[in-house]
C-alpha positions, 0 to 999 in steps of 0.5 A: 194590352191592346186598347181601343177607345172611343170618344166623341172628340180627341185632344186636337179637336177645337172644342176638346174639353175636360172629358177629352183631357181625362181620356187622353191622359189615361191613354198617354200614360198607358202608351208610355207603359207599353200598352198599344192605344188607339182612339177613334173620334169624330172628324173636324175641319182641316183634320187628318184621318190618321194622327198620333198624339203623345203616343196614342194613335188617333183614327177620325171618322164622320162628324160631331153631329152623327158620331154616335151612329158612325163611330161604332160602325167604323169601330166594328169595321176596324176591329175586323182588321185589327184585334183588341183586348178591350174597348174603352167607351167614353160616354160623355155626350151620348152612348155608342152602345159598343156591346152591340157591335163587338164581343171584345170586353167593353168598359164604359167610362162616364164623367156624368150623365145629363138626365133632365139637366139636358133640357137646360141646354137642348130643345125638347126633341134633342133632350128627349133623345138624350134622356132615352139613350141614357135610359138604355144604358143598364140594359145594353151594358148589362154585365159590364164594369163601369169606371166613373170619375166621382161618387156622384156619378156612381150614385147616379148609375146605382139609382138607374139600376146598375149594381154598385159592385160593377162601378169603380170610382177613379178620381181625375188627375191634375197637371201639377207641372202647370197648375200650381201656386207660383207665389205672385201677388194677387190682383189689387182689385178683388177678382172672382173667376168663372172658368169653363166653356160658355154653354147655356146649362152651365148657368153662368148668369148666376155668377153674374147676378151674385155680383150685385150682392158682392158689390154691396160689401166689396164695391171694387170687386170684379168677375172675370169670365174666362172661356168661350162658347155658343152662349157667350153672346147671350151672356154678354147681353145679360151682363149689359142688362145688369148695369155693373159696368166693368165689374164683369169682364169677358176674356175669351178662351185662355190656356197655358201660361196666361190661364195659370197666371190669372188663376194665381192672381185671382182671389176666388172661383165661382162654379154655379153649374147644376151638374158636373162629372167632377169639377176639373176647373175647381181643382185647377183653381185650388192647385193655384191657391184659389178657394171656390164657391160652387153649387152643392150639386153632383160632381161639384160636391165631390171636388169641393170640400165644404168649409175647407177648400171652399163653400157649397151653396144651393144651386141658383141661390145668387145671394148665397153665392154672393154672401160666401164670396164676401166672407172670403174676400173680406176675411184674410185669415179665412182666405189664407186657411182655405187657400192652403187647404186647397193646395194641400188637397190637390196634391193627391190628384195625379194622372199617373194614379188615375191611369194606374187604377184604370189599368188595373180595372182593364186587366181585371176585366180582360182576366175575368173572361166574361165580366165586361164582355160585349153581347155581340 
Protein backbone atom coordinates (compact mmCIF):
# COMPACT_ATOMS: atom_id res chain seq x y z
CA UNK A 1 0.00 0.00 0.00
CA UNK A 2 0.95 3.61 -0.45
CA UNK A 3 -0.36 5.38 2.64
CA UNK A 4 -0.74 9.08 3.41
CA UNK A 5 -1.39 10.07 7.04
CA UNK A 6 -2.35 13.44 8.49
CA UNK A 7 -1.74 14.38 12.10
CA UNK A 8 -1.50 17.71 13.87
CA UNK A 9 2.07 16.94 15.01
CA UNK A 10 4.81 14.45 14.19
CA UNK A 11 7.18 12.62 16.53
CA UNK A 12 9.87 15.32 16.37
CA UNK A 13 7.47 18.08 17.40
CA UNK A 14 8.45 19.47 20.83
CA UNK A 15 4.92 18.80 22.14
CA UNK A 16 4.44 15.34 20.65
CA UNK A 17 2.49 13.07 22.97
CA UNK A 18 0.49 9.86 23.12
CA UNK A 19 -1.49 10.42 19.90
CA UNK A 20 1.74 11.05 17.99
CA UNK A 21 3.37 7.93 19.45
CA UNK A 22 0.33 5.86 18.47
CA UNK A 23 0.29 6.94 14.81
CA UNK A 24 4.08 6.83 14.48
CA UNK A 25 4.31 3.27 15.80
CA UNK A 26 1.67 2.15 13.30
CA UNK A 27 3.37 3.90 10.35
CA UNK A 28 6.82 2.67 11.37
CA UNK A 29 5.67 -0.94 11.47
CA UNK A 30 3.83 -0.58 8.15
CA UNK A 31 6.96 0.91 6.59
CA UNK A 32 9.00 -1.98 7.95
CA UNK A 33 6.61 -4.43 6.27
CA UNK A 34 7.16 -2.83 2.87
CA UNK A 35 4.36 -0.27 2.71
CA UNK A 36 5.15 3.27 1.53
CA UNK A 37 4.24 5.69 4.36
CA UNK A 38 4.12 9.49 4.31
CA UNK A 39 2.88 11.77 7.09
CA UNK A 40 1.81 15.40 6.74
CA UNK A 41 1.98 17.51 9.91
CA UNK A 42 2.31 21.14 11.00
CA UNK A 43 5.67 22.84 11.26
CA UNK A 44 7.46 24.10 14.35
CA UNK A 45 10.43 26.44 14.99
CA UNK A 46 13.66 25.05 13.56
CA UNK A 47 12.03 22.16 11.70
CA UNK A 48 12.74 21.11 8.13
CA UNK A 49 9.98 20.93 5.54
CA UNK A 50 10.91 17.36 4.60
CA UNK A 51 12.20 14.74 7.01
CA UNK A 52 12.35 11.00 7.56
CA UNK A 53 11.77 9.34 10.92
CA UNK A 54 12.16 5.57 11.28
CA UNK A 55 11.35 4.94 7.64
CA UNK A 56 8.36 7.31 7.54
CA UNK A 57 8.59 10.35 5.23
CA UNK A 58 7.47 13.52 7.00
CA UNK A 59 6.16 16.59 5.14
CA UNK A 60 5.64 19.69 7.30
CA UNK A 61 3.52 22.71 6.46
CA UNK A 62 1.87 25.60 8.29
CA UNK A 63 1.62 26.00 12.03
CA UNK A 64 -0.16 24.29 14.94
CA UNK A 65 -2.81 27.04 15.16
CA UNK A 66 -3.96 26.75 11.54
CA UNK A 67 -3.32 23.05 10.93
CA UNK A 68 -6.94 22.04 10.38
CA UNK A 69 -7.18 24.65 7.58
CA UNK A 70 -3.75 24.45 5.95
CA UNK A 71 -2.91 20.74 6.12
CA UNK A 72 -5.88 19.36 4.14
CA UNK A 73 -5.28 21.94 1.41
CA UNK A 74 -1.59 21.06 1.37
CA UNK A 75 -2.49 17.37 1.22
CA UNK A 76 -4.87 17.99 -1.70
CA UNK A 77 -2.10 19.72 -3.67
CA UNK A 78 0.38 17.01 -2.74
CA UNK A 79 -1.96 14.24 -3.93
CA UNK A 80 -2.15 15.86 -7.35
CA UNK A 81 1.57 15.07 -7.67
CA UNK A 82 1.60 11.70 -5.90
CA UNK A 83 -1.05 9.01 -5.83
CA UNK A 84 -2.01 7.03 -2.69
CA UNK A 85 -4.17 4.00 -1.98
CA UNK A 86 -5.53 5.24 1.33
CA UNK A 87 -5.46 8.25 3.68
CA UNK A 88 -5.31 7.96 7.47
CA UNK A 89 -6.77 11.03 9.17
CA UNK A 90 -5.76 11.23 12.83
CA UNK A 91 -8.47 13.19 14.64
CA UNK A 92 -6.85 14.02 17.96
CA UNK A 93 -7.55 17.76 18.13
CA UNK A 94 -9.82 18.83 15.27
CA UNK A 95 -10.99 16.98 12.15
CA UNK A 96 -9.30 17.74 8.85
CA UNK A 97 -12.43 16.50 7.00
CA UNK A 98 -10.30 14.85 4.30
CA UNK A 99 -13.29 13.25 2.50
CA UNK A 100 -14.03 16.80 1.30
CA UNK A 101 -10.59 17.05 -0.32
CA UNK A 102 -10.00 13.68 -1.97
CA UNK A 103 -11.69 10.68 -3.55
CA UNK A 104 -8.99 8.40 -2.11
CA UNK A 105 -10.43 6.23 0.69
CA UNK A 106 -10.10 8.00 4.05
CA UNK A 107 -9.89 6.12 7.34
CA UNK A 108 -10.17 8.32 10.44
CA UNK A 109 -8.24 7.26 13.54
CA UNK A 110 -9.72 8.70 16.73
CA UNK A 111 -8.09 8.50 20.18
CA UNK A 112 -11.04 10.38 21.69
CA UNK A 113 -13.33 13.31 21.01
CA UNK A 114 -13.51 16.20 23.44
CA UNK A 115 -17.22 16.87 23.57
CA UNK A 116 -18.07 19.33 26.34
CA UNK A 117 -14.84 18.40 28.15
CA UNK A 118 -13.14 20.95 25.91
CA UNK A 119 -14.63 23.76 28.02
CA UNK A 120 -12.41 22.64 30.93
CA UNK A 121 -9.43 23.71 28.84
CA UNK A 122 -10.53 26.35 26.34
CA UNK A 123 -12.62 29.52 26.42
CA UNK A 124 -16.22 29.45 25.20
CA UNK A 125 -15.36 30.60 21.67
CA UNK A 126 -12.68 27.96 21.00
CA UNK A 127 -14.67 25.33 22.87
CA UNK A 128 -17.77 26.02 20.79
CA UNK A 129 -15.72 25.75 17.61
CA UNK A 130 -14.35 22.33 18.64
CA UNK A 131 -17.78 21.01 19.65
CA UNK A 132 -19.31 22.22 16.37
CA UNK A 133 -16.53 20.62 14.31
CA UNK A 134 -17.03 17.31 16.11
CA UNK A 135 -20.76 17.40 15.42
CA UNK A 136 -20.00 17.45 11.68
CA UNK A 137 -18.06 14.16 11.79
CA UNK A 138 -21.07 11.85 11.13
CA UNK A 139 -22.18 13.83 8.08
CA UNK A 140 -18.72 14.32 6.54
CA UNK A 141 -17.51 10.77 7.24
CA UNK A 142 -20.88 9.34 6.27
CA UNK A 143 -19.63 6.05 4.80
CA UNK A 144 -16.11 5.74 6.22
CA UNK A 145 -14.63 3.03 8.40
CA UNK A 146 -13.31 4.33 11.72
CA UNK A 147 -10.45 3.04 13.84
CA UNK A 148 -10.60 3.92 17.55
CA UNK A 149 -8.30 3.02 20.42
CA UNK A 150 -10.84 2.07 23.09
CA UNK A 151 -14.39 0.80 23.58
CA UNK A 152 -15.19 4.15 25.22
CA UNK A 153 -14.42 6.06 22.02
CA UNK A 154 -16.46 3.54 20.00
CA UNK A 155 -19.42 4.11 22.33
CA UNK A 156 -19.01 7.88 21.94
CA UNK A 157 -19.14 7.60 18.14
CA UNK A 158 -22.18 5.31 18.27
CA UNK A 159 -23.94 7.85 20.50
CA UNK A 160 -23.18 10.45 17.82
CA UNK A 161 -24.95 8.36 15.18
CA UNK A 162 -22.14 6.35 13.59
CA UNK A 163 -23.08 2.65 13.13
CA UNK A 164 -21.04 0.28 15.30
CA UNK A 165 -20.31 -1.95 12.30
CA UNK A 166 -18.21 0.85 10.77
CA UNK A 167 -16.01 1.16 13.86
CA UNK A 168 -12.96 -1.02 14.55
CA UNK A 169 -11.53 -0.97 18.09
CA UNK A 170 -7.76 -1.43 17.90
CA UNK A 171 -6.09 -1.15 21.29
CA UNK A 172 -2.77 0.67 21.64
CA UNK A 173 0.55 -1.09 22.01
CA UNK A 174 3.41 -0.50 24.41
CA UNK A 175 7.19 -0.31 24.14
CA UNK A 176 7.99 -3.40 26.20
CA UNK A 177 11.70 -2.91 25.63
CA UNK A 178 11.49 0.25 27.71
CA UNK A 179 8.48 -0.03 30.00
CA UNK A 180 9.11 -3.14 32.07
CA UNK A 181 9.70 -4.29 35.60
CA UNK A 182 13.43 -3.86 36.22
CA UNK A 183 13.23 -5.26 39.74
CA UNK A 184 14.77 -2.44 41.81
CA UNK A 185 13.77 -1.61 45.34
CA UNK A 186 10.85 0.80 45.55
CA UNK A 187 11.45 4.19 47.13
CA UNK A 188 11.69 4.01 50.90
CA UNK A 189 9.22 6.87 51.04
CA UNK A 190 5.71 5.92 49.75
CA UNK A 191 5.60 7.58 46.33
CA UNK A 192 2.62 8.33 44.09
CA UNK A 193 3.25 9.49 40.53
CA UNK A 194 1.17 11.68 38.25
CA UNK A 195 2.47 11.39 34.69
CA UNK A 196 1.43 13.46 31.70
CA UNK A 197 1.28 16.86 30.07
CA UNK A 198 0.15 19.53 32.52
CA UNK A 199 -2.99 20.97 30.98
CA UNK A 200 -5.99 22.44 32.75
CA UNK A 201 -8.48 19.75 31.73
CA UNK A 202 -6.27 16.93 33.08
CA UNK A 203 -7.47 17.89 36.62
CA UNK A 204 -4.11 17.33 38.33
CA UNK A 205 -5.35 19.38 41.29
CA UNK A 206 -7.58 16.41 42.24
CA UNK A 207 -4.46 14.29 42.75
CA UNK A 208 -2.87 17.03 44.86
CA UNK A 209 -5.96 17.56 47.01
CA UNK A 210 -6.24 13.79 47.57
CA UNK A 211 -2.86 13.87 49.30
CA UNK A 212 -4.55 15.47 52.30
CA UNK A 213 -6.49 12.22 52.81
CA UNK A 214 -3.44 10.07 52.08
CA UNK A 215 -1.22 11.91 54.57
CA UNK A 216 -3.63 11.34 57.44
CA UNK A 217 -2.85 7.60 57.29
CA UNK A 218 0.52 7.63 55.52
CA UNK A 219 2.24 10.78 56.86
CA UNK A 220 5.44 10.44 54.82
CA UNK A 221 3.71 9.82 51.47
CA UNK A 222 4.56 12.13 48.58
CA UNK A 223 3.11 12.94 45.16
CA UNK A 224 5.61 13.42 42.34
CA UNK A 225 4.18 15.25 39.33
CA UNK A 226 6.12 14.24 36.23
CA UNK A 227 5.64 16.32 33.10
CA UNK A 228 5.41 19.88 31.90
CA UNK A 229 2.88 22.06 30.16
CA UNK A 230 1.02 25.36 30.09
CA UNK A 231 -0.78 24.73 33.40
CA UNK A 232 2.35 24.01 35.48
CA UNK A 233 2.65 27.44 37.05
CA UNK A 234 -0.98 27.40 38.20
CA UNK A 235 -0.52 23.91 39.64
CA UNK A 236 2.59 24.98 41.54
CA UNK A 237 0.60 27.86 43.04
CA UNK A 238 -2.18 25.47 44.00
CA UNK A 239 0.30 23.09 45.61
CA UNK A 240 1.74 25.96 47.64
CA UNK A 241 -1.71 26.88 48.87
CA UNK A 242 -2.29 23.36 50.20
CA UNK A 243 0.59 23.85 52.62
CA UNK A 244 1.94 20.29 52.47
CA UNK A 245 5.57 21.23 51.92
CA UNK A 246 7.63 18.50 50.27
CA UNK A 247 4.63 16.16 49.99
CA UNK A 248 4.15 17.46 46.42
CA UNK A 249 7.07 17.67 44.00
CA UNK A 250 7.38 18.76 40.36
CA UNK A 251 10.11 17.15 38.25
CA UNK A 252 9.30 18.66 34.88
CA UNK A 253 9.51 16.52 31.77
CA UNK A 254 11.25 13.16 32.10
CA UNK A 255 11.85 10.60 29.37
CA UNK A 256 13.82 7.49 28.63
CA UNK A 257 15.72 5.78 31.41
CA UNK A 258 14.96 8.51 33.98
CA UNK A 259 11.21 8.05 33.59
CA UNK A 260 11.36 4.26 33.61
CA UNK A 261 13.55 4.26 36.71
CA UNK A 262 11.09 6.50 38.54
CA UNK A 263 8.13 4.32 37.57
CA UNK A 264 10.02 1.23 38.68
CA UNK A 265 10.66 2.74 42.09
CA UNK A 266 7.23 4.33 42.65
CA UNK A 267 4.34 2.63 44.45
CA UNK A 268 1.27 4.05 42.72
CA UNK A 269 0.03 6.17 39.80
CA UNK A 270 -2.80 8.71 39.98
CA UNK A 271 -4.75 9.62 36.84
CA UNK A 272 -7.65 11.98 37.74
CA UNK A 273 -8.46 13.03 34.15
CA UNK A 274 -12.14 13.41 33.15
CA UNK A 275 -11.54 11.76 29.78
CA UNK A 276 -8.80 9.94 27.89
CA UNK A 277 -8.65 8.10 24.61
CA UNK A 278 -7.07 5.09 26.27
CA UNK A 279 -4.70 5.92 29.12
CA UNK A 280 -1.21 5.19 27.80
CA UNK A 281 0.41 6.38 31.04
CA UNK A 282 -1.69 3.82 32.90
CA UNK A 283 -0.33 0.84 30.97
CA UNK A 284 3.21 2.27 31.03
CA UNK A 285 3.02 2.35 34.82
CA UNK A 286 1.36 -1.08 34.95
CA UNK A 287 4.18 -2.56 32.85
CA UNK A 288 6.60 -1.34 35.52
CA UNK A 289 4.54 -3.06 38.22
CA UNK A 290 2.75 0.07 39.42
CA UNK A 291 -0.99 -0.17 40.28
CA UNK A 292 -3.23 2.79 39.42
CA UNK A 293 -6.01 4.84 40.98
CA UNK A 294 -7.89 6.61 38.19
CA UNK A 295 -11.16 8.33 37.35
CA UNK A 296 -13.96 6.01 36.29
CA UNK A 297 -14.25 7.87 33.02
CA UNK A 298 -13.96 7.11 29.28
CA UNK A 299 -10.63 5.62 28.26
CA UNK A 300 -9.40 5.11 31.80
CA UNK A 301 -12.13 2.60 32.52
CA UNK A 302 -10.76 0.64 29.55
CA UNK A 303 -7.08 0.75 30.52
CA UNK A 304 -7.66 0.04 34.24
CA UNK A 305 -9.20 -3.27 35.30
CA UNK A 306 -11.01 -2.18 38.46
CA UNK A 307 -9.94 -4.20 41.48
CA UNK A 308 -7.30 -6.07 39.47
CA UNK A 309 -4.69 -3.63 38.09
CA UNK A 310 -5.90 -0.68 40.15
CA UNK A 311 -9.01 1.11 41.35
CA UNK A 312 -11.51 3.25 39.48
CA UNK A 313 -13.18 6.03 41.48
CA UNK A 314 -15.75 8.73 40.65
CA UNK A 315 -14.25 11.68 38.81
CA UNK A 316 -13.42 14.52 41.17
CA UNK A 317 -13.86 12.47 44.36
CA UNK A 318 -10.66 13.46 46.17
CA UNK A 319 -11.55 11.39 49.25
CA UNK A 320 -12.05 8.23 47.14
CA UNK A 321 -8.71 8.84 45.43
CA UNK A 322 -7.02 9.23 48.78
CA UNK A 323 -8.69 6.29 50.50
CA UNK A 324 -7.91 3.85 47.68
CA UNK A 325 -4.32 5.06 47.63
CA UNK A 326 -4.10 4.36 51.35
CA UNK A 327 -5.45 0.83 50.79
CA UNK A 328 -2.62 0.09 48.38
CA UNK A 329 0.10 1.84 50.35
CA UNK A 330 -0.75 0.08 53.62
CA UNK A 331 -1.64 -3.43 52.42
CA UNK A 332 1.49 -5.07 51.03
CA UNK A 333 -0.33 -8.27 50.05
CA UNK A 334 -2.91 -6.31 48.03
CA UNK A 335 -0.18 -4.22 46.42
CA UNK A 336 1.84 -7.29 45.42
CA UNK A 337 -1.25 -8.94 43.92
CA UNK A 338 -2.20 -5.88 41.85
CA UNK A 339 1.40 -5.24 40.78
CA UNK A 340 1.74 -8.77 39.42
CA UNK A 341 -1.66 -8.57 37.66
CA UNK A 342 -0.70 -5.24 36.10
CA UNK A 343 2.52 -6.64 34.65
CA UNK A 344 0.74 -9.72 33.31
CA UNK A 345 -2.04 -7.77 31.62
CA UNK A 346 0.24 -5.35 29.78
CA UNK A 347 1.85 -8.26 27.96
CA UNK A 348 -1.06 -8.30 25.50
CA UNK A 349 -0.46 -4.71 24.38
CA UNK A 350 2.08 -4.73 21.53
CA UNK A 351 2.59 -2.24 18.73
CA UNK A 352 3.06 -5.07 16.24
CA UNK A 353 -0.44 -6.37 17.03
CA UNK A 354 -1.85 -2.83 16.81
CA UNK A 355 -0.18 -2.23 13.43
CA UNK A 356 -1.24 -5.64 12.03
CA UNK A 357 -4.86 -4.99 12.92
CA UNK A 358 -4.59 -1.54 11.35
CA UNK A 359 -3.07 -3.05 8.21
CA UNK A 360 -6.01 -5.42 7.87
CA UNK A 361 -8.53 -2.58 8.13
CA UNK A 362 -6.68 -0.52 5.51
CA UNK A 363 -6.46 -3.48 3.12
CA UNK A 364 -10.15 -4.16 3.64
CA UNK A 365 -11.07 -0.55 2.90
CA UNK A 366 -8.96 -0.50 -0.27
CA UNK A 367 -10.35 -3.85 -1.38
CA UNK A 368 -13.98 -2.85 -0.83
CA UNK A 369 -13.79 -0.19 -3.52
CA UNK A 370 -16.38 2.06 -1.92
CA UNK A 371 -16.41 1.68 1.86
CA UNK A 372 -14.32 4.40 3.42
CA UNK A 373 -14.10 6.42 0.23
CA UNK A 374 -14.11 10.17 0.18
CA UNK A 375 -16.80 12.27 -1.44
CA UNK A 376 -14.44 14.42 -3.51
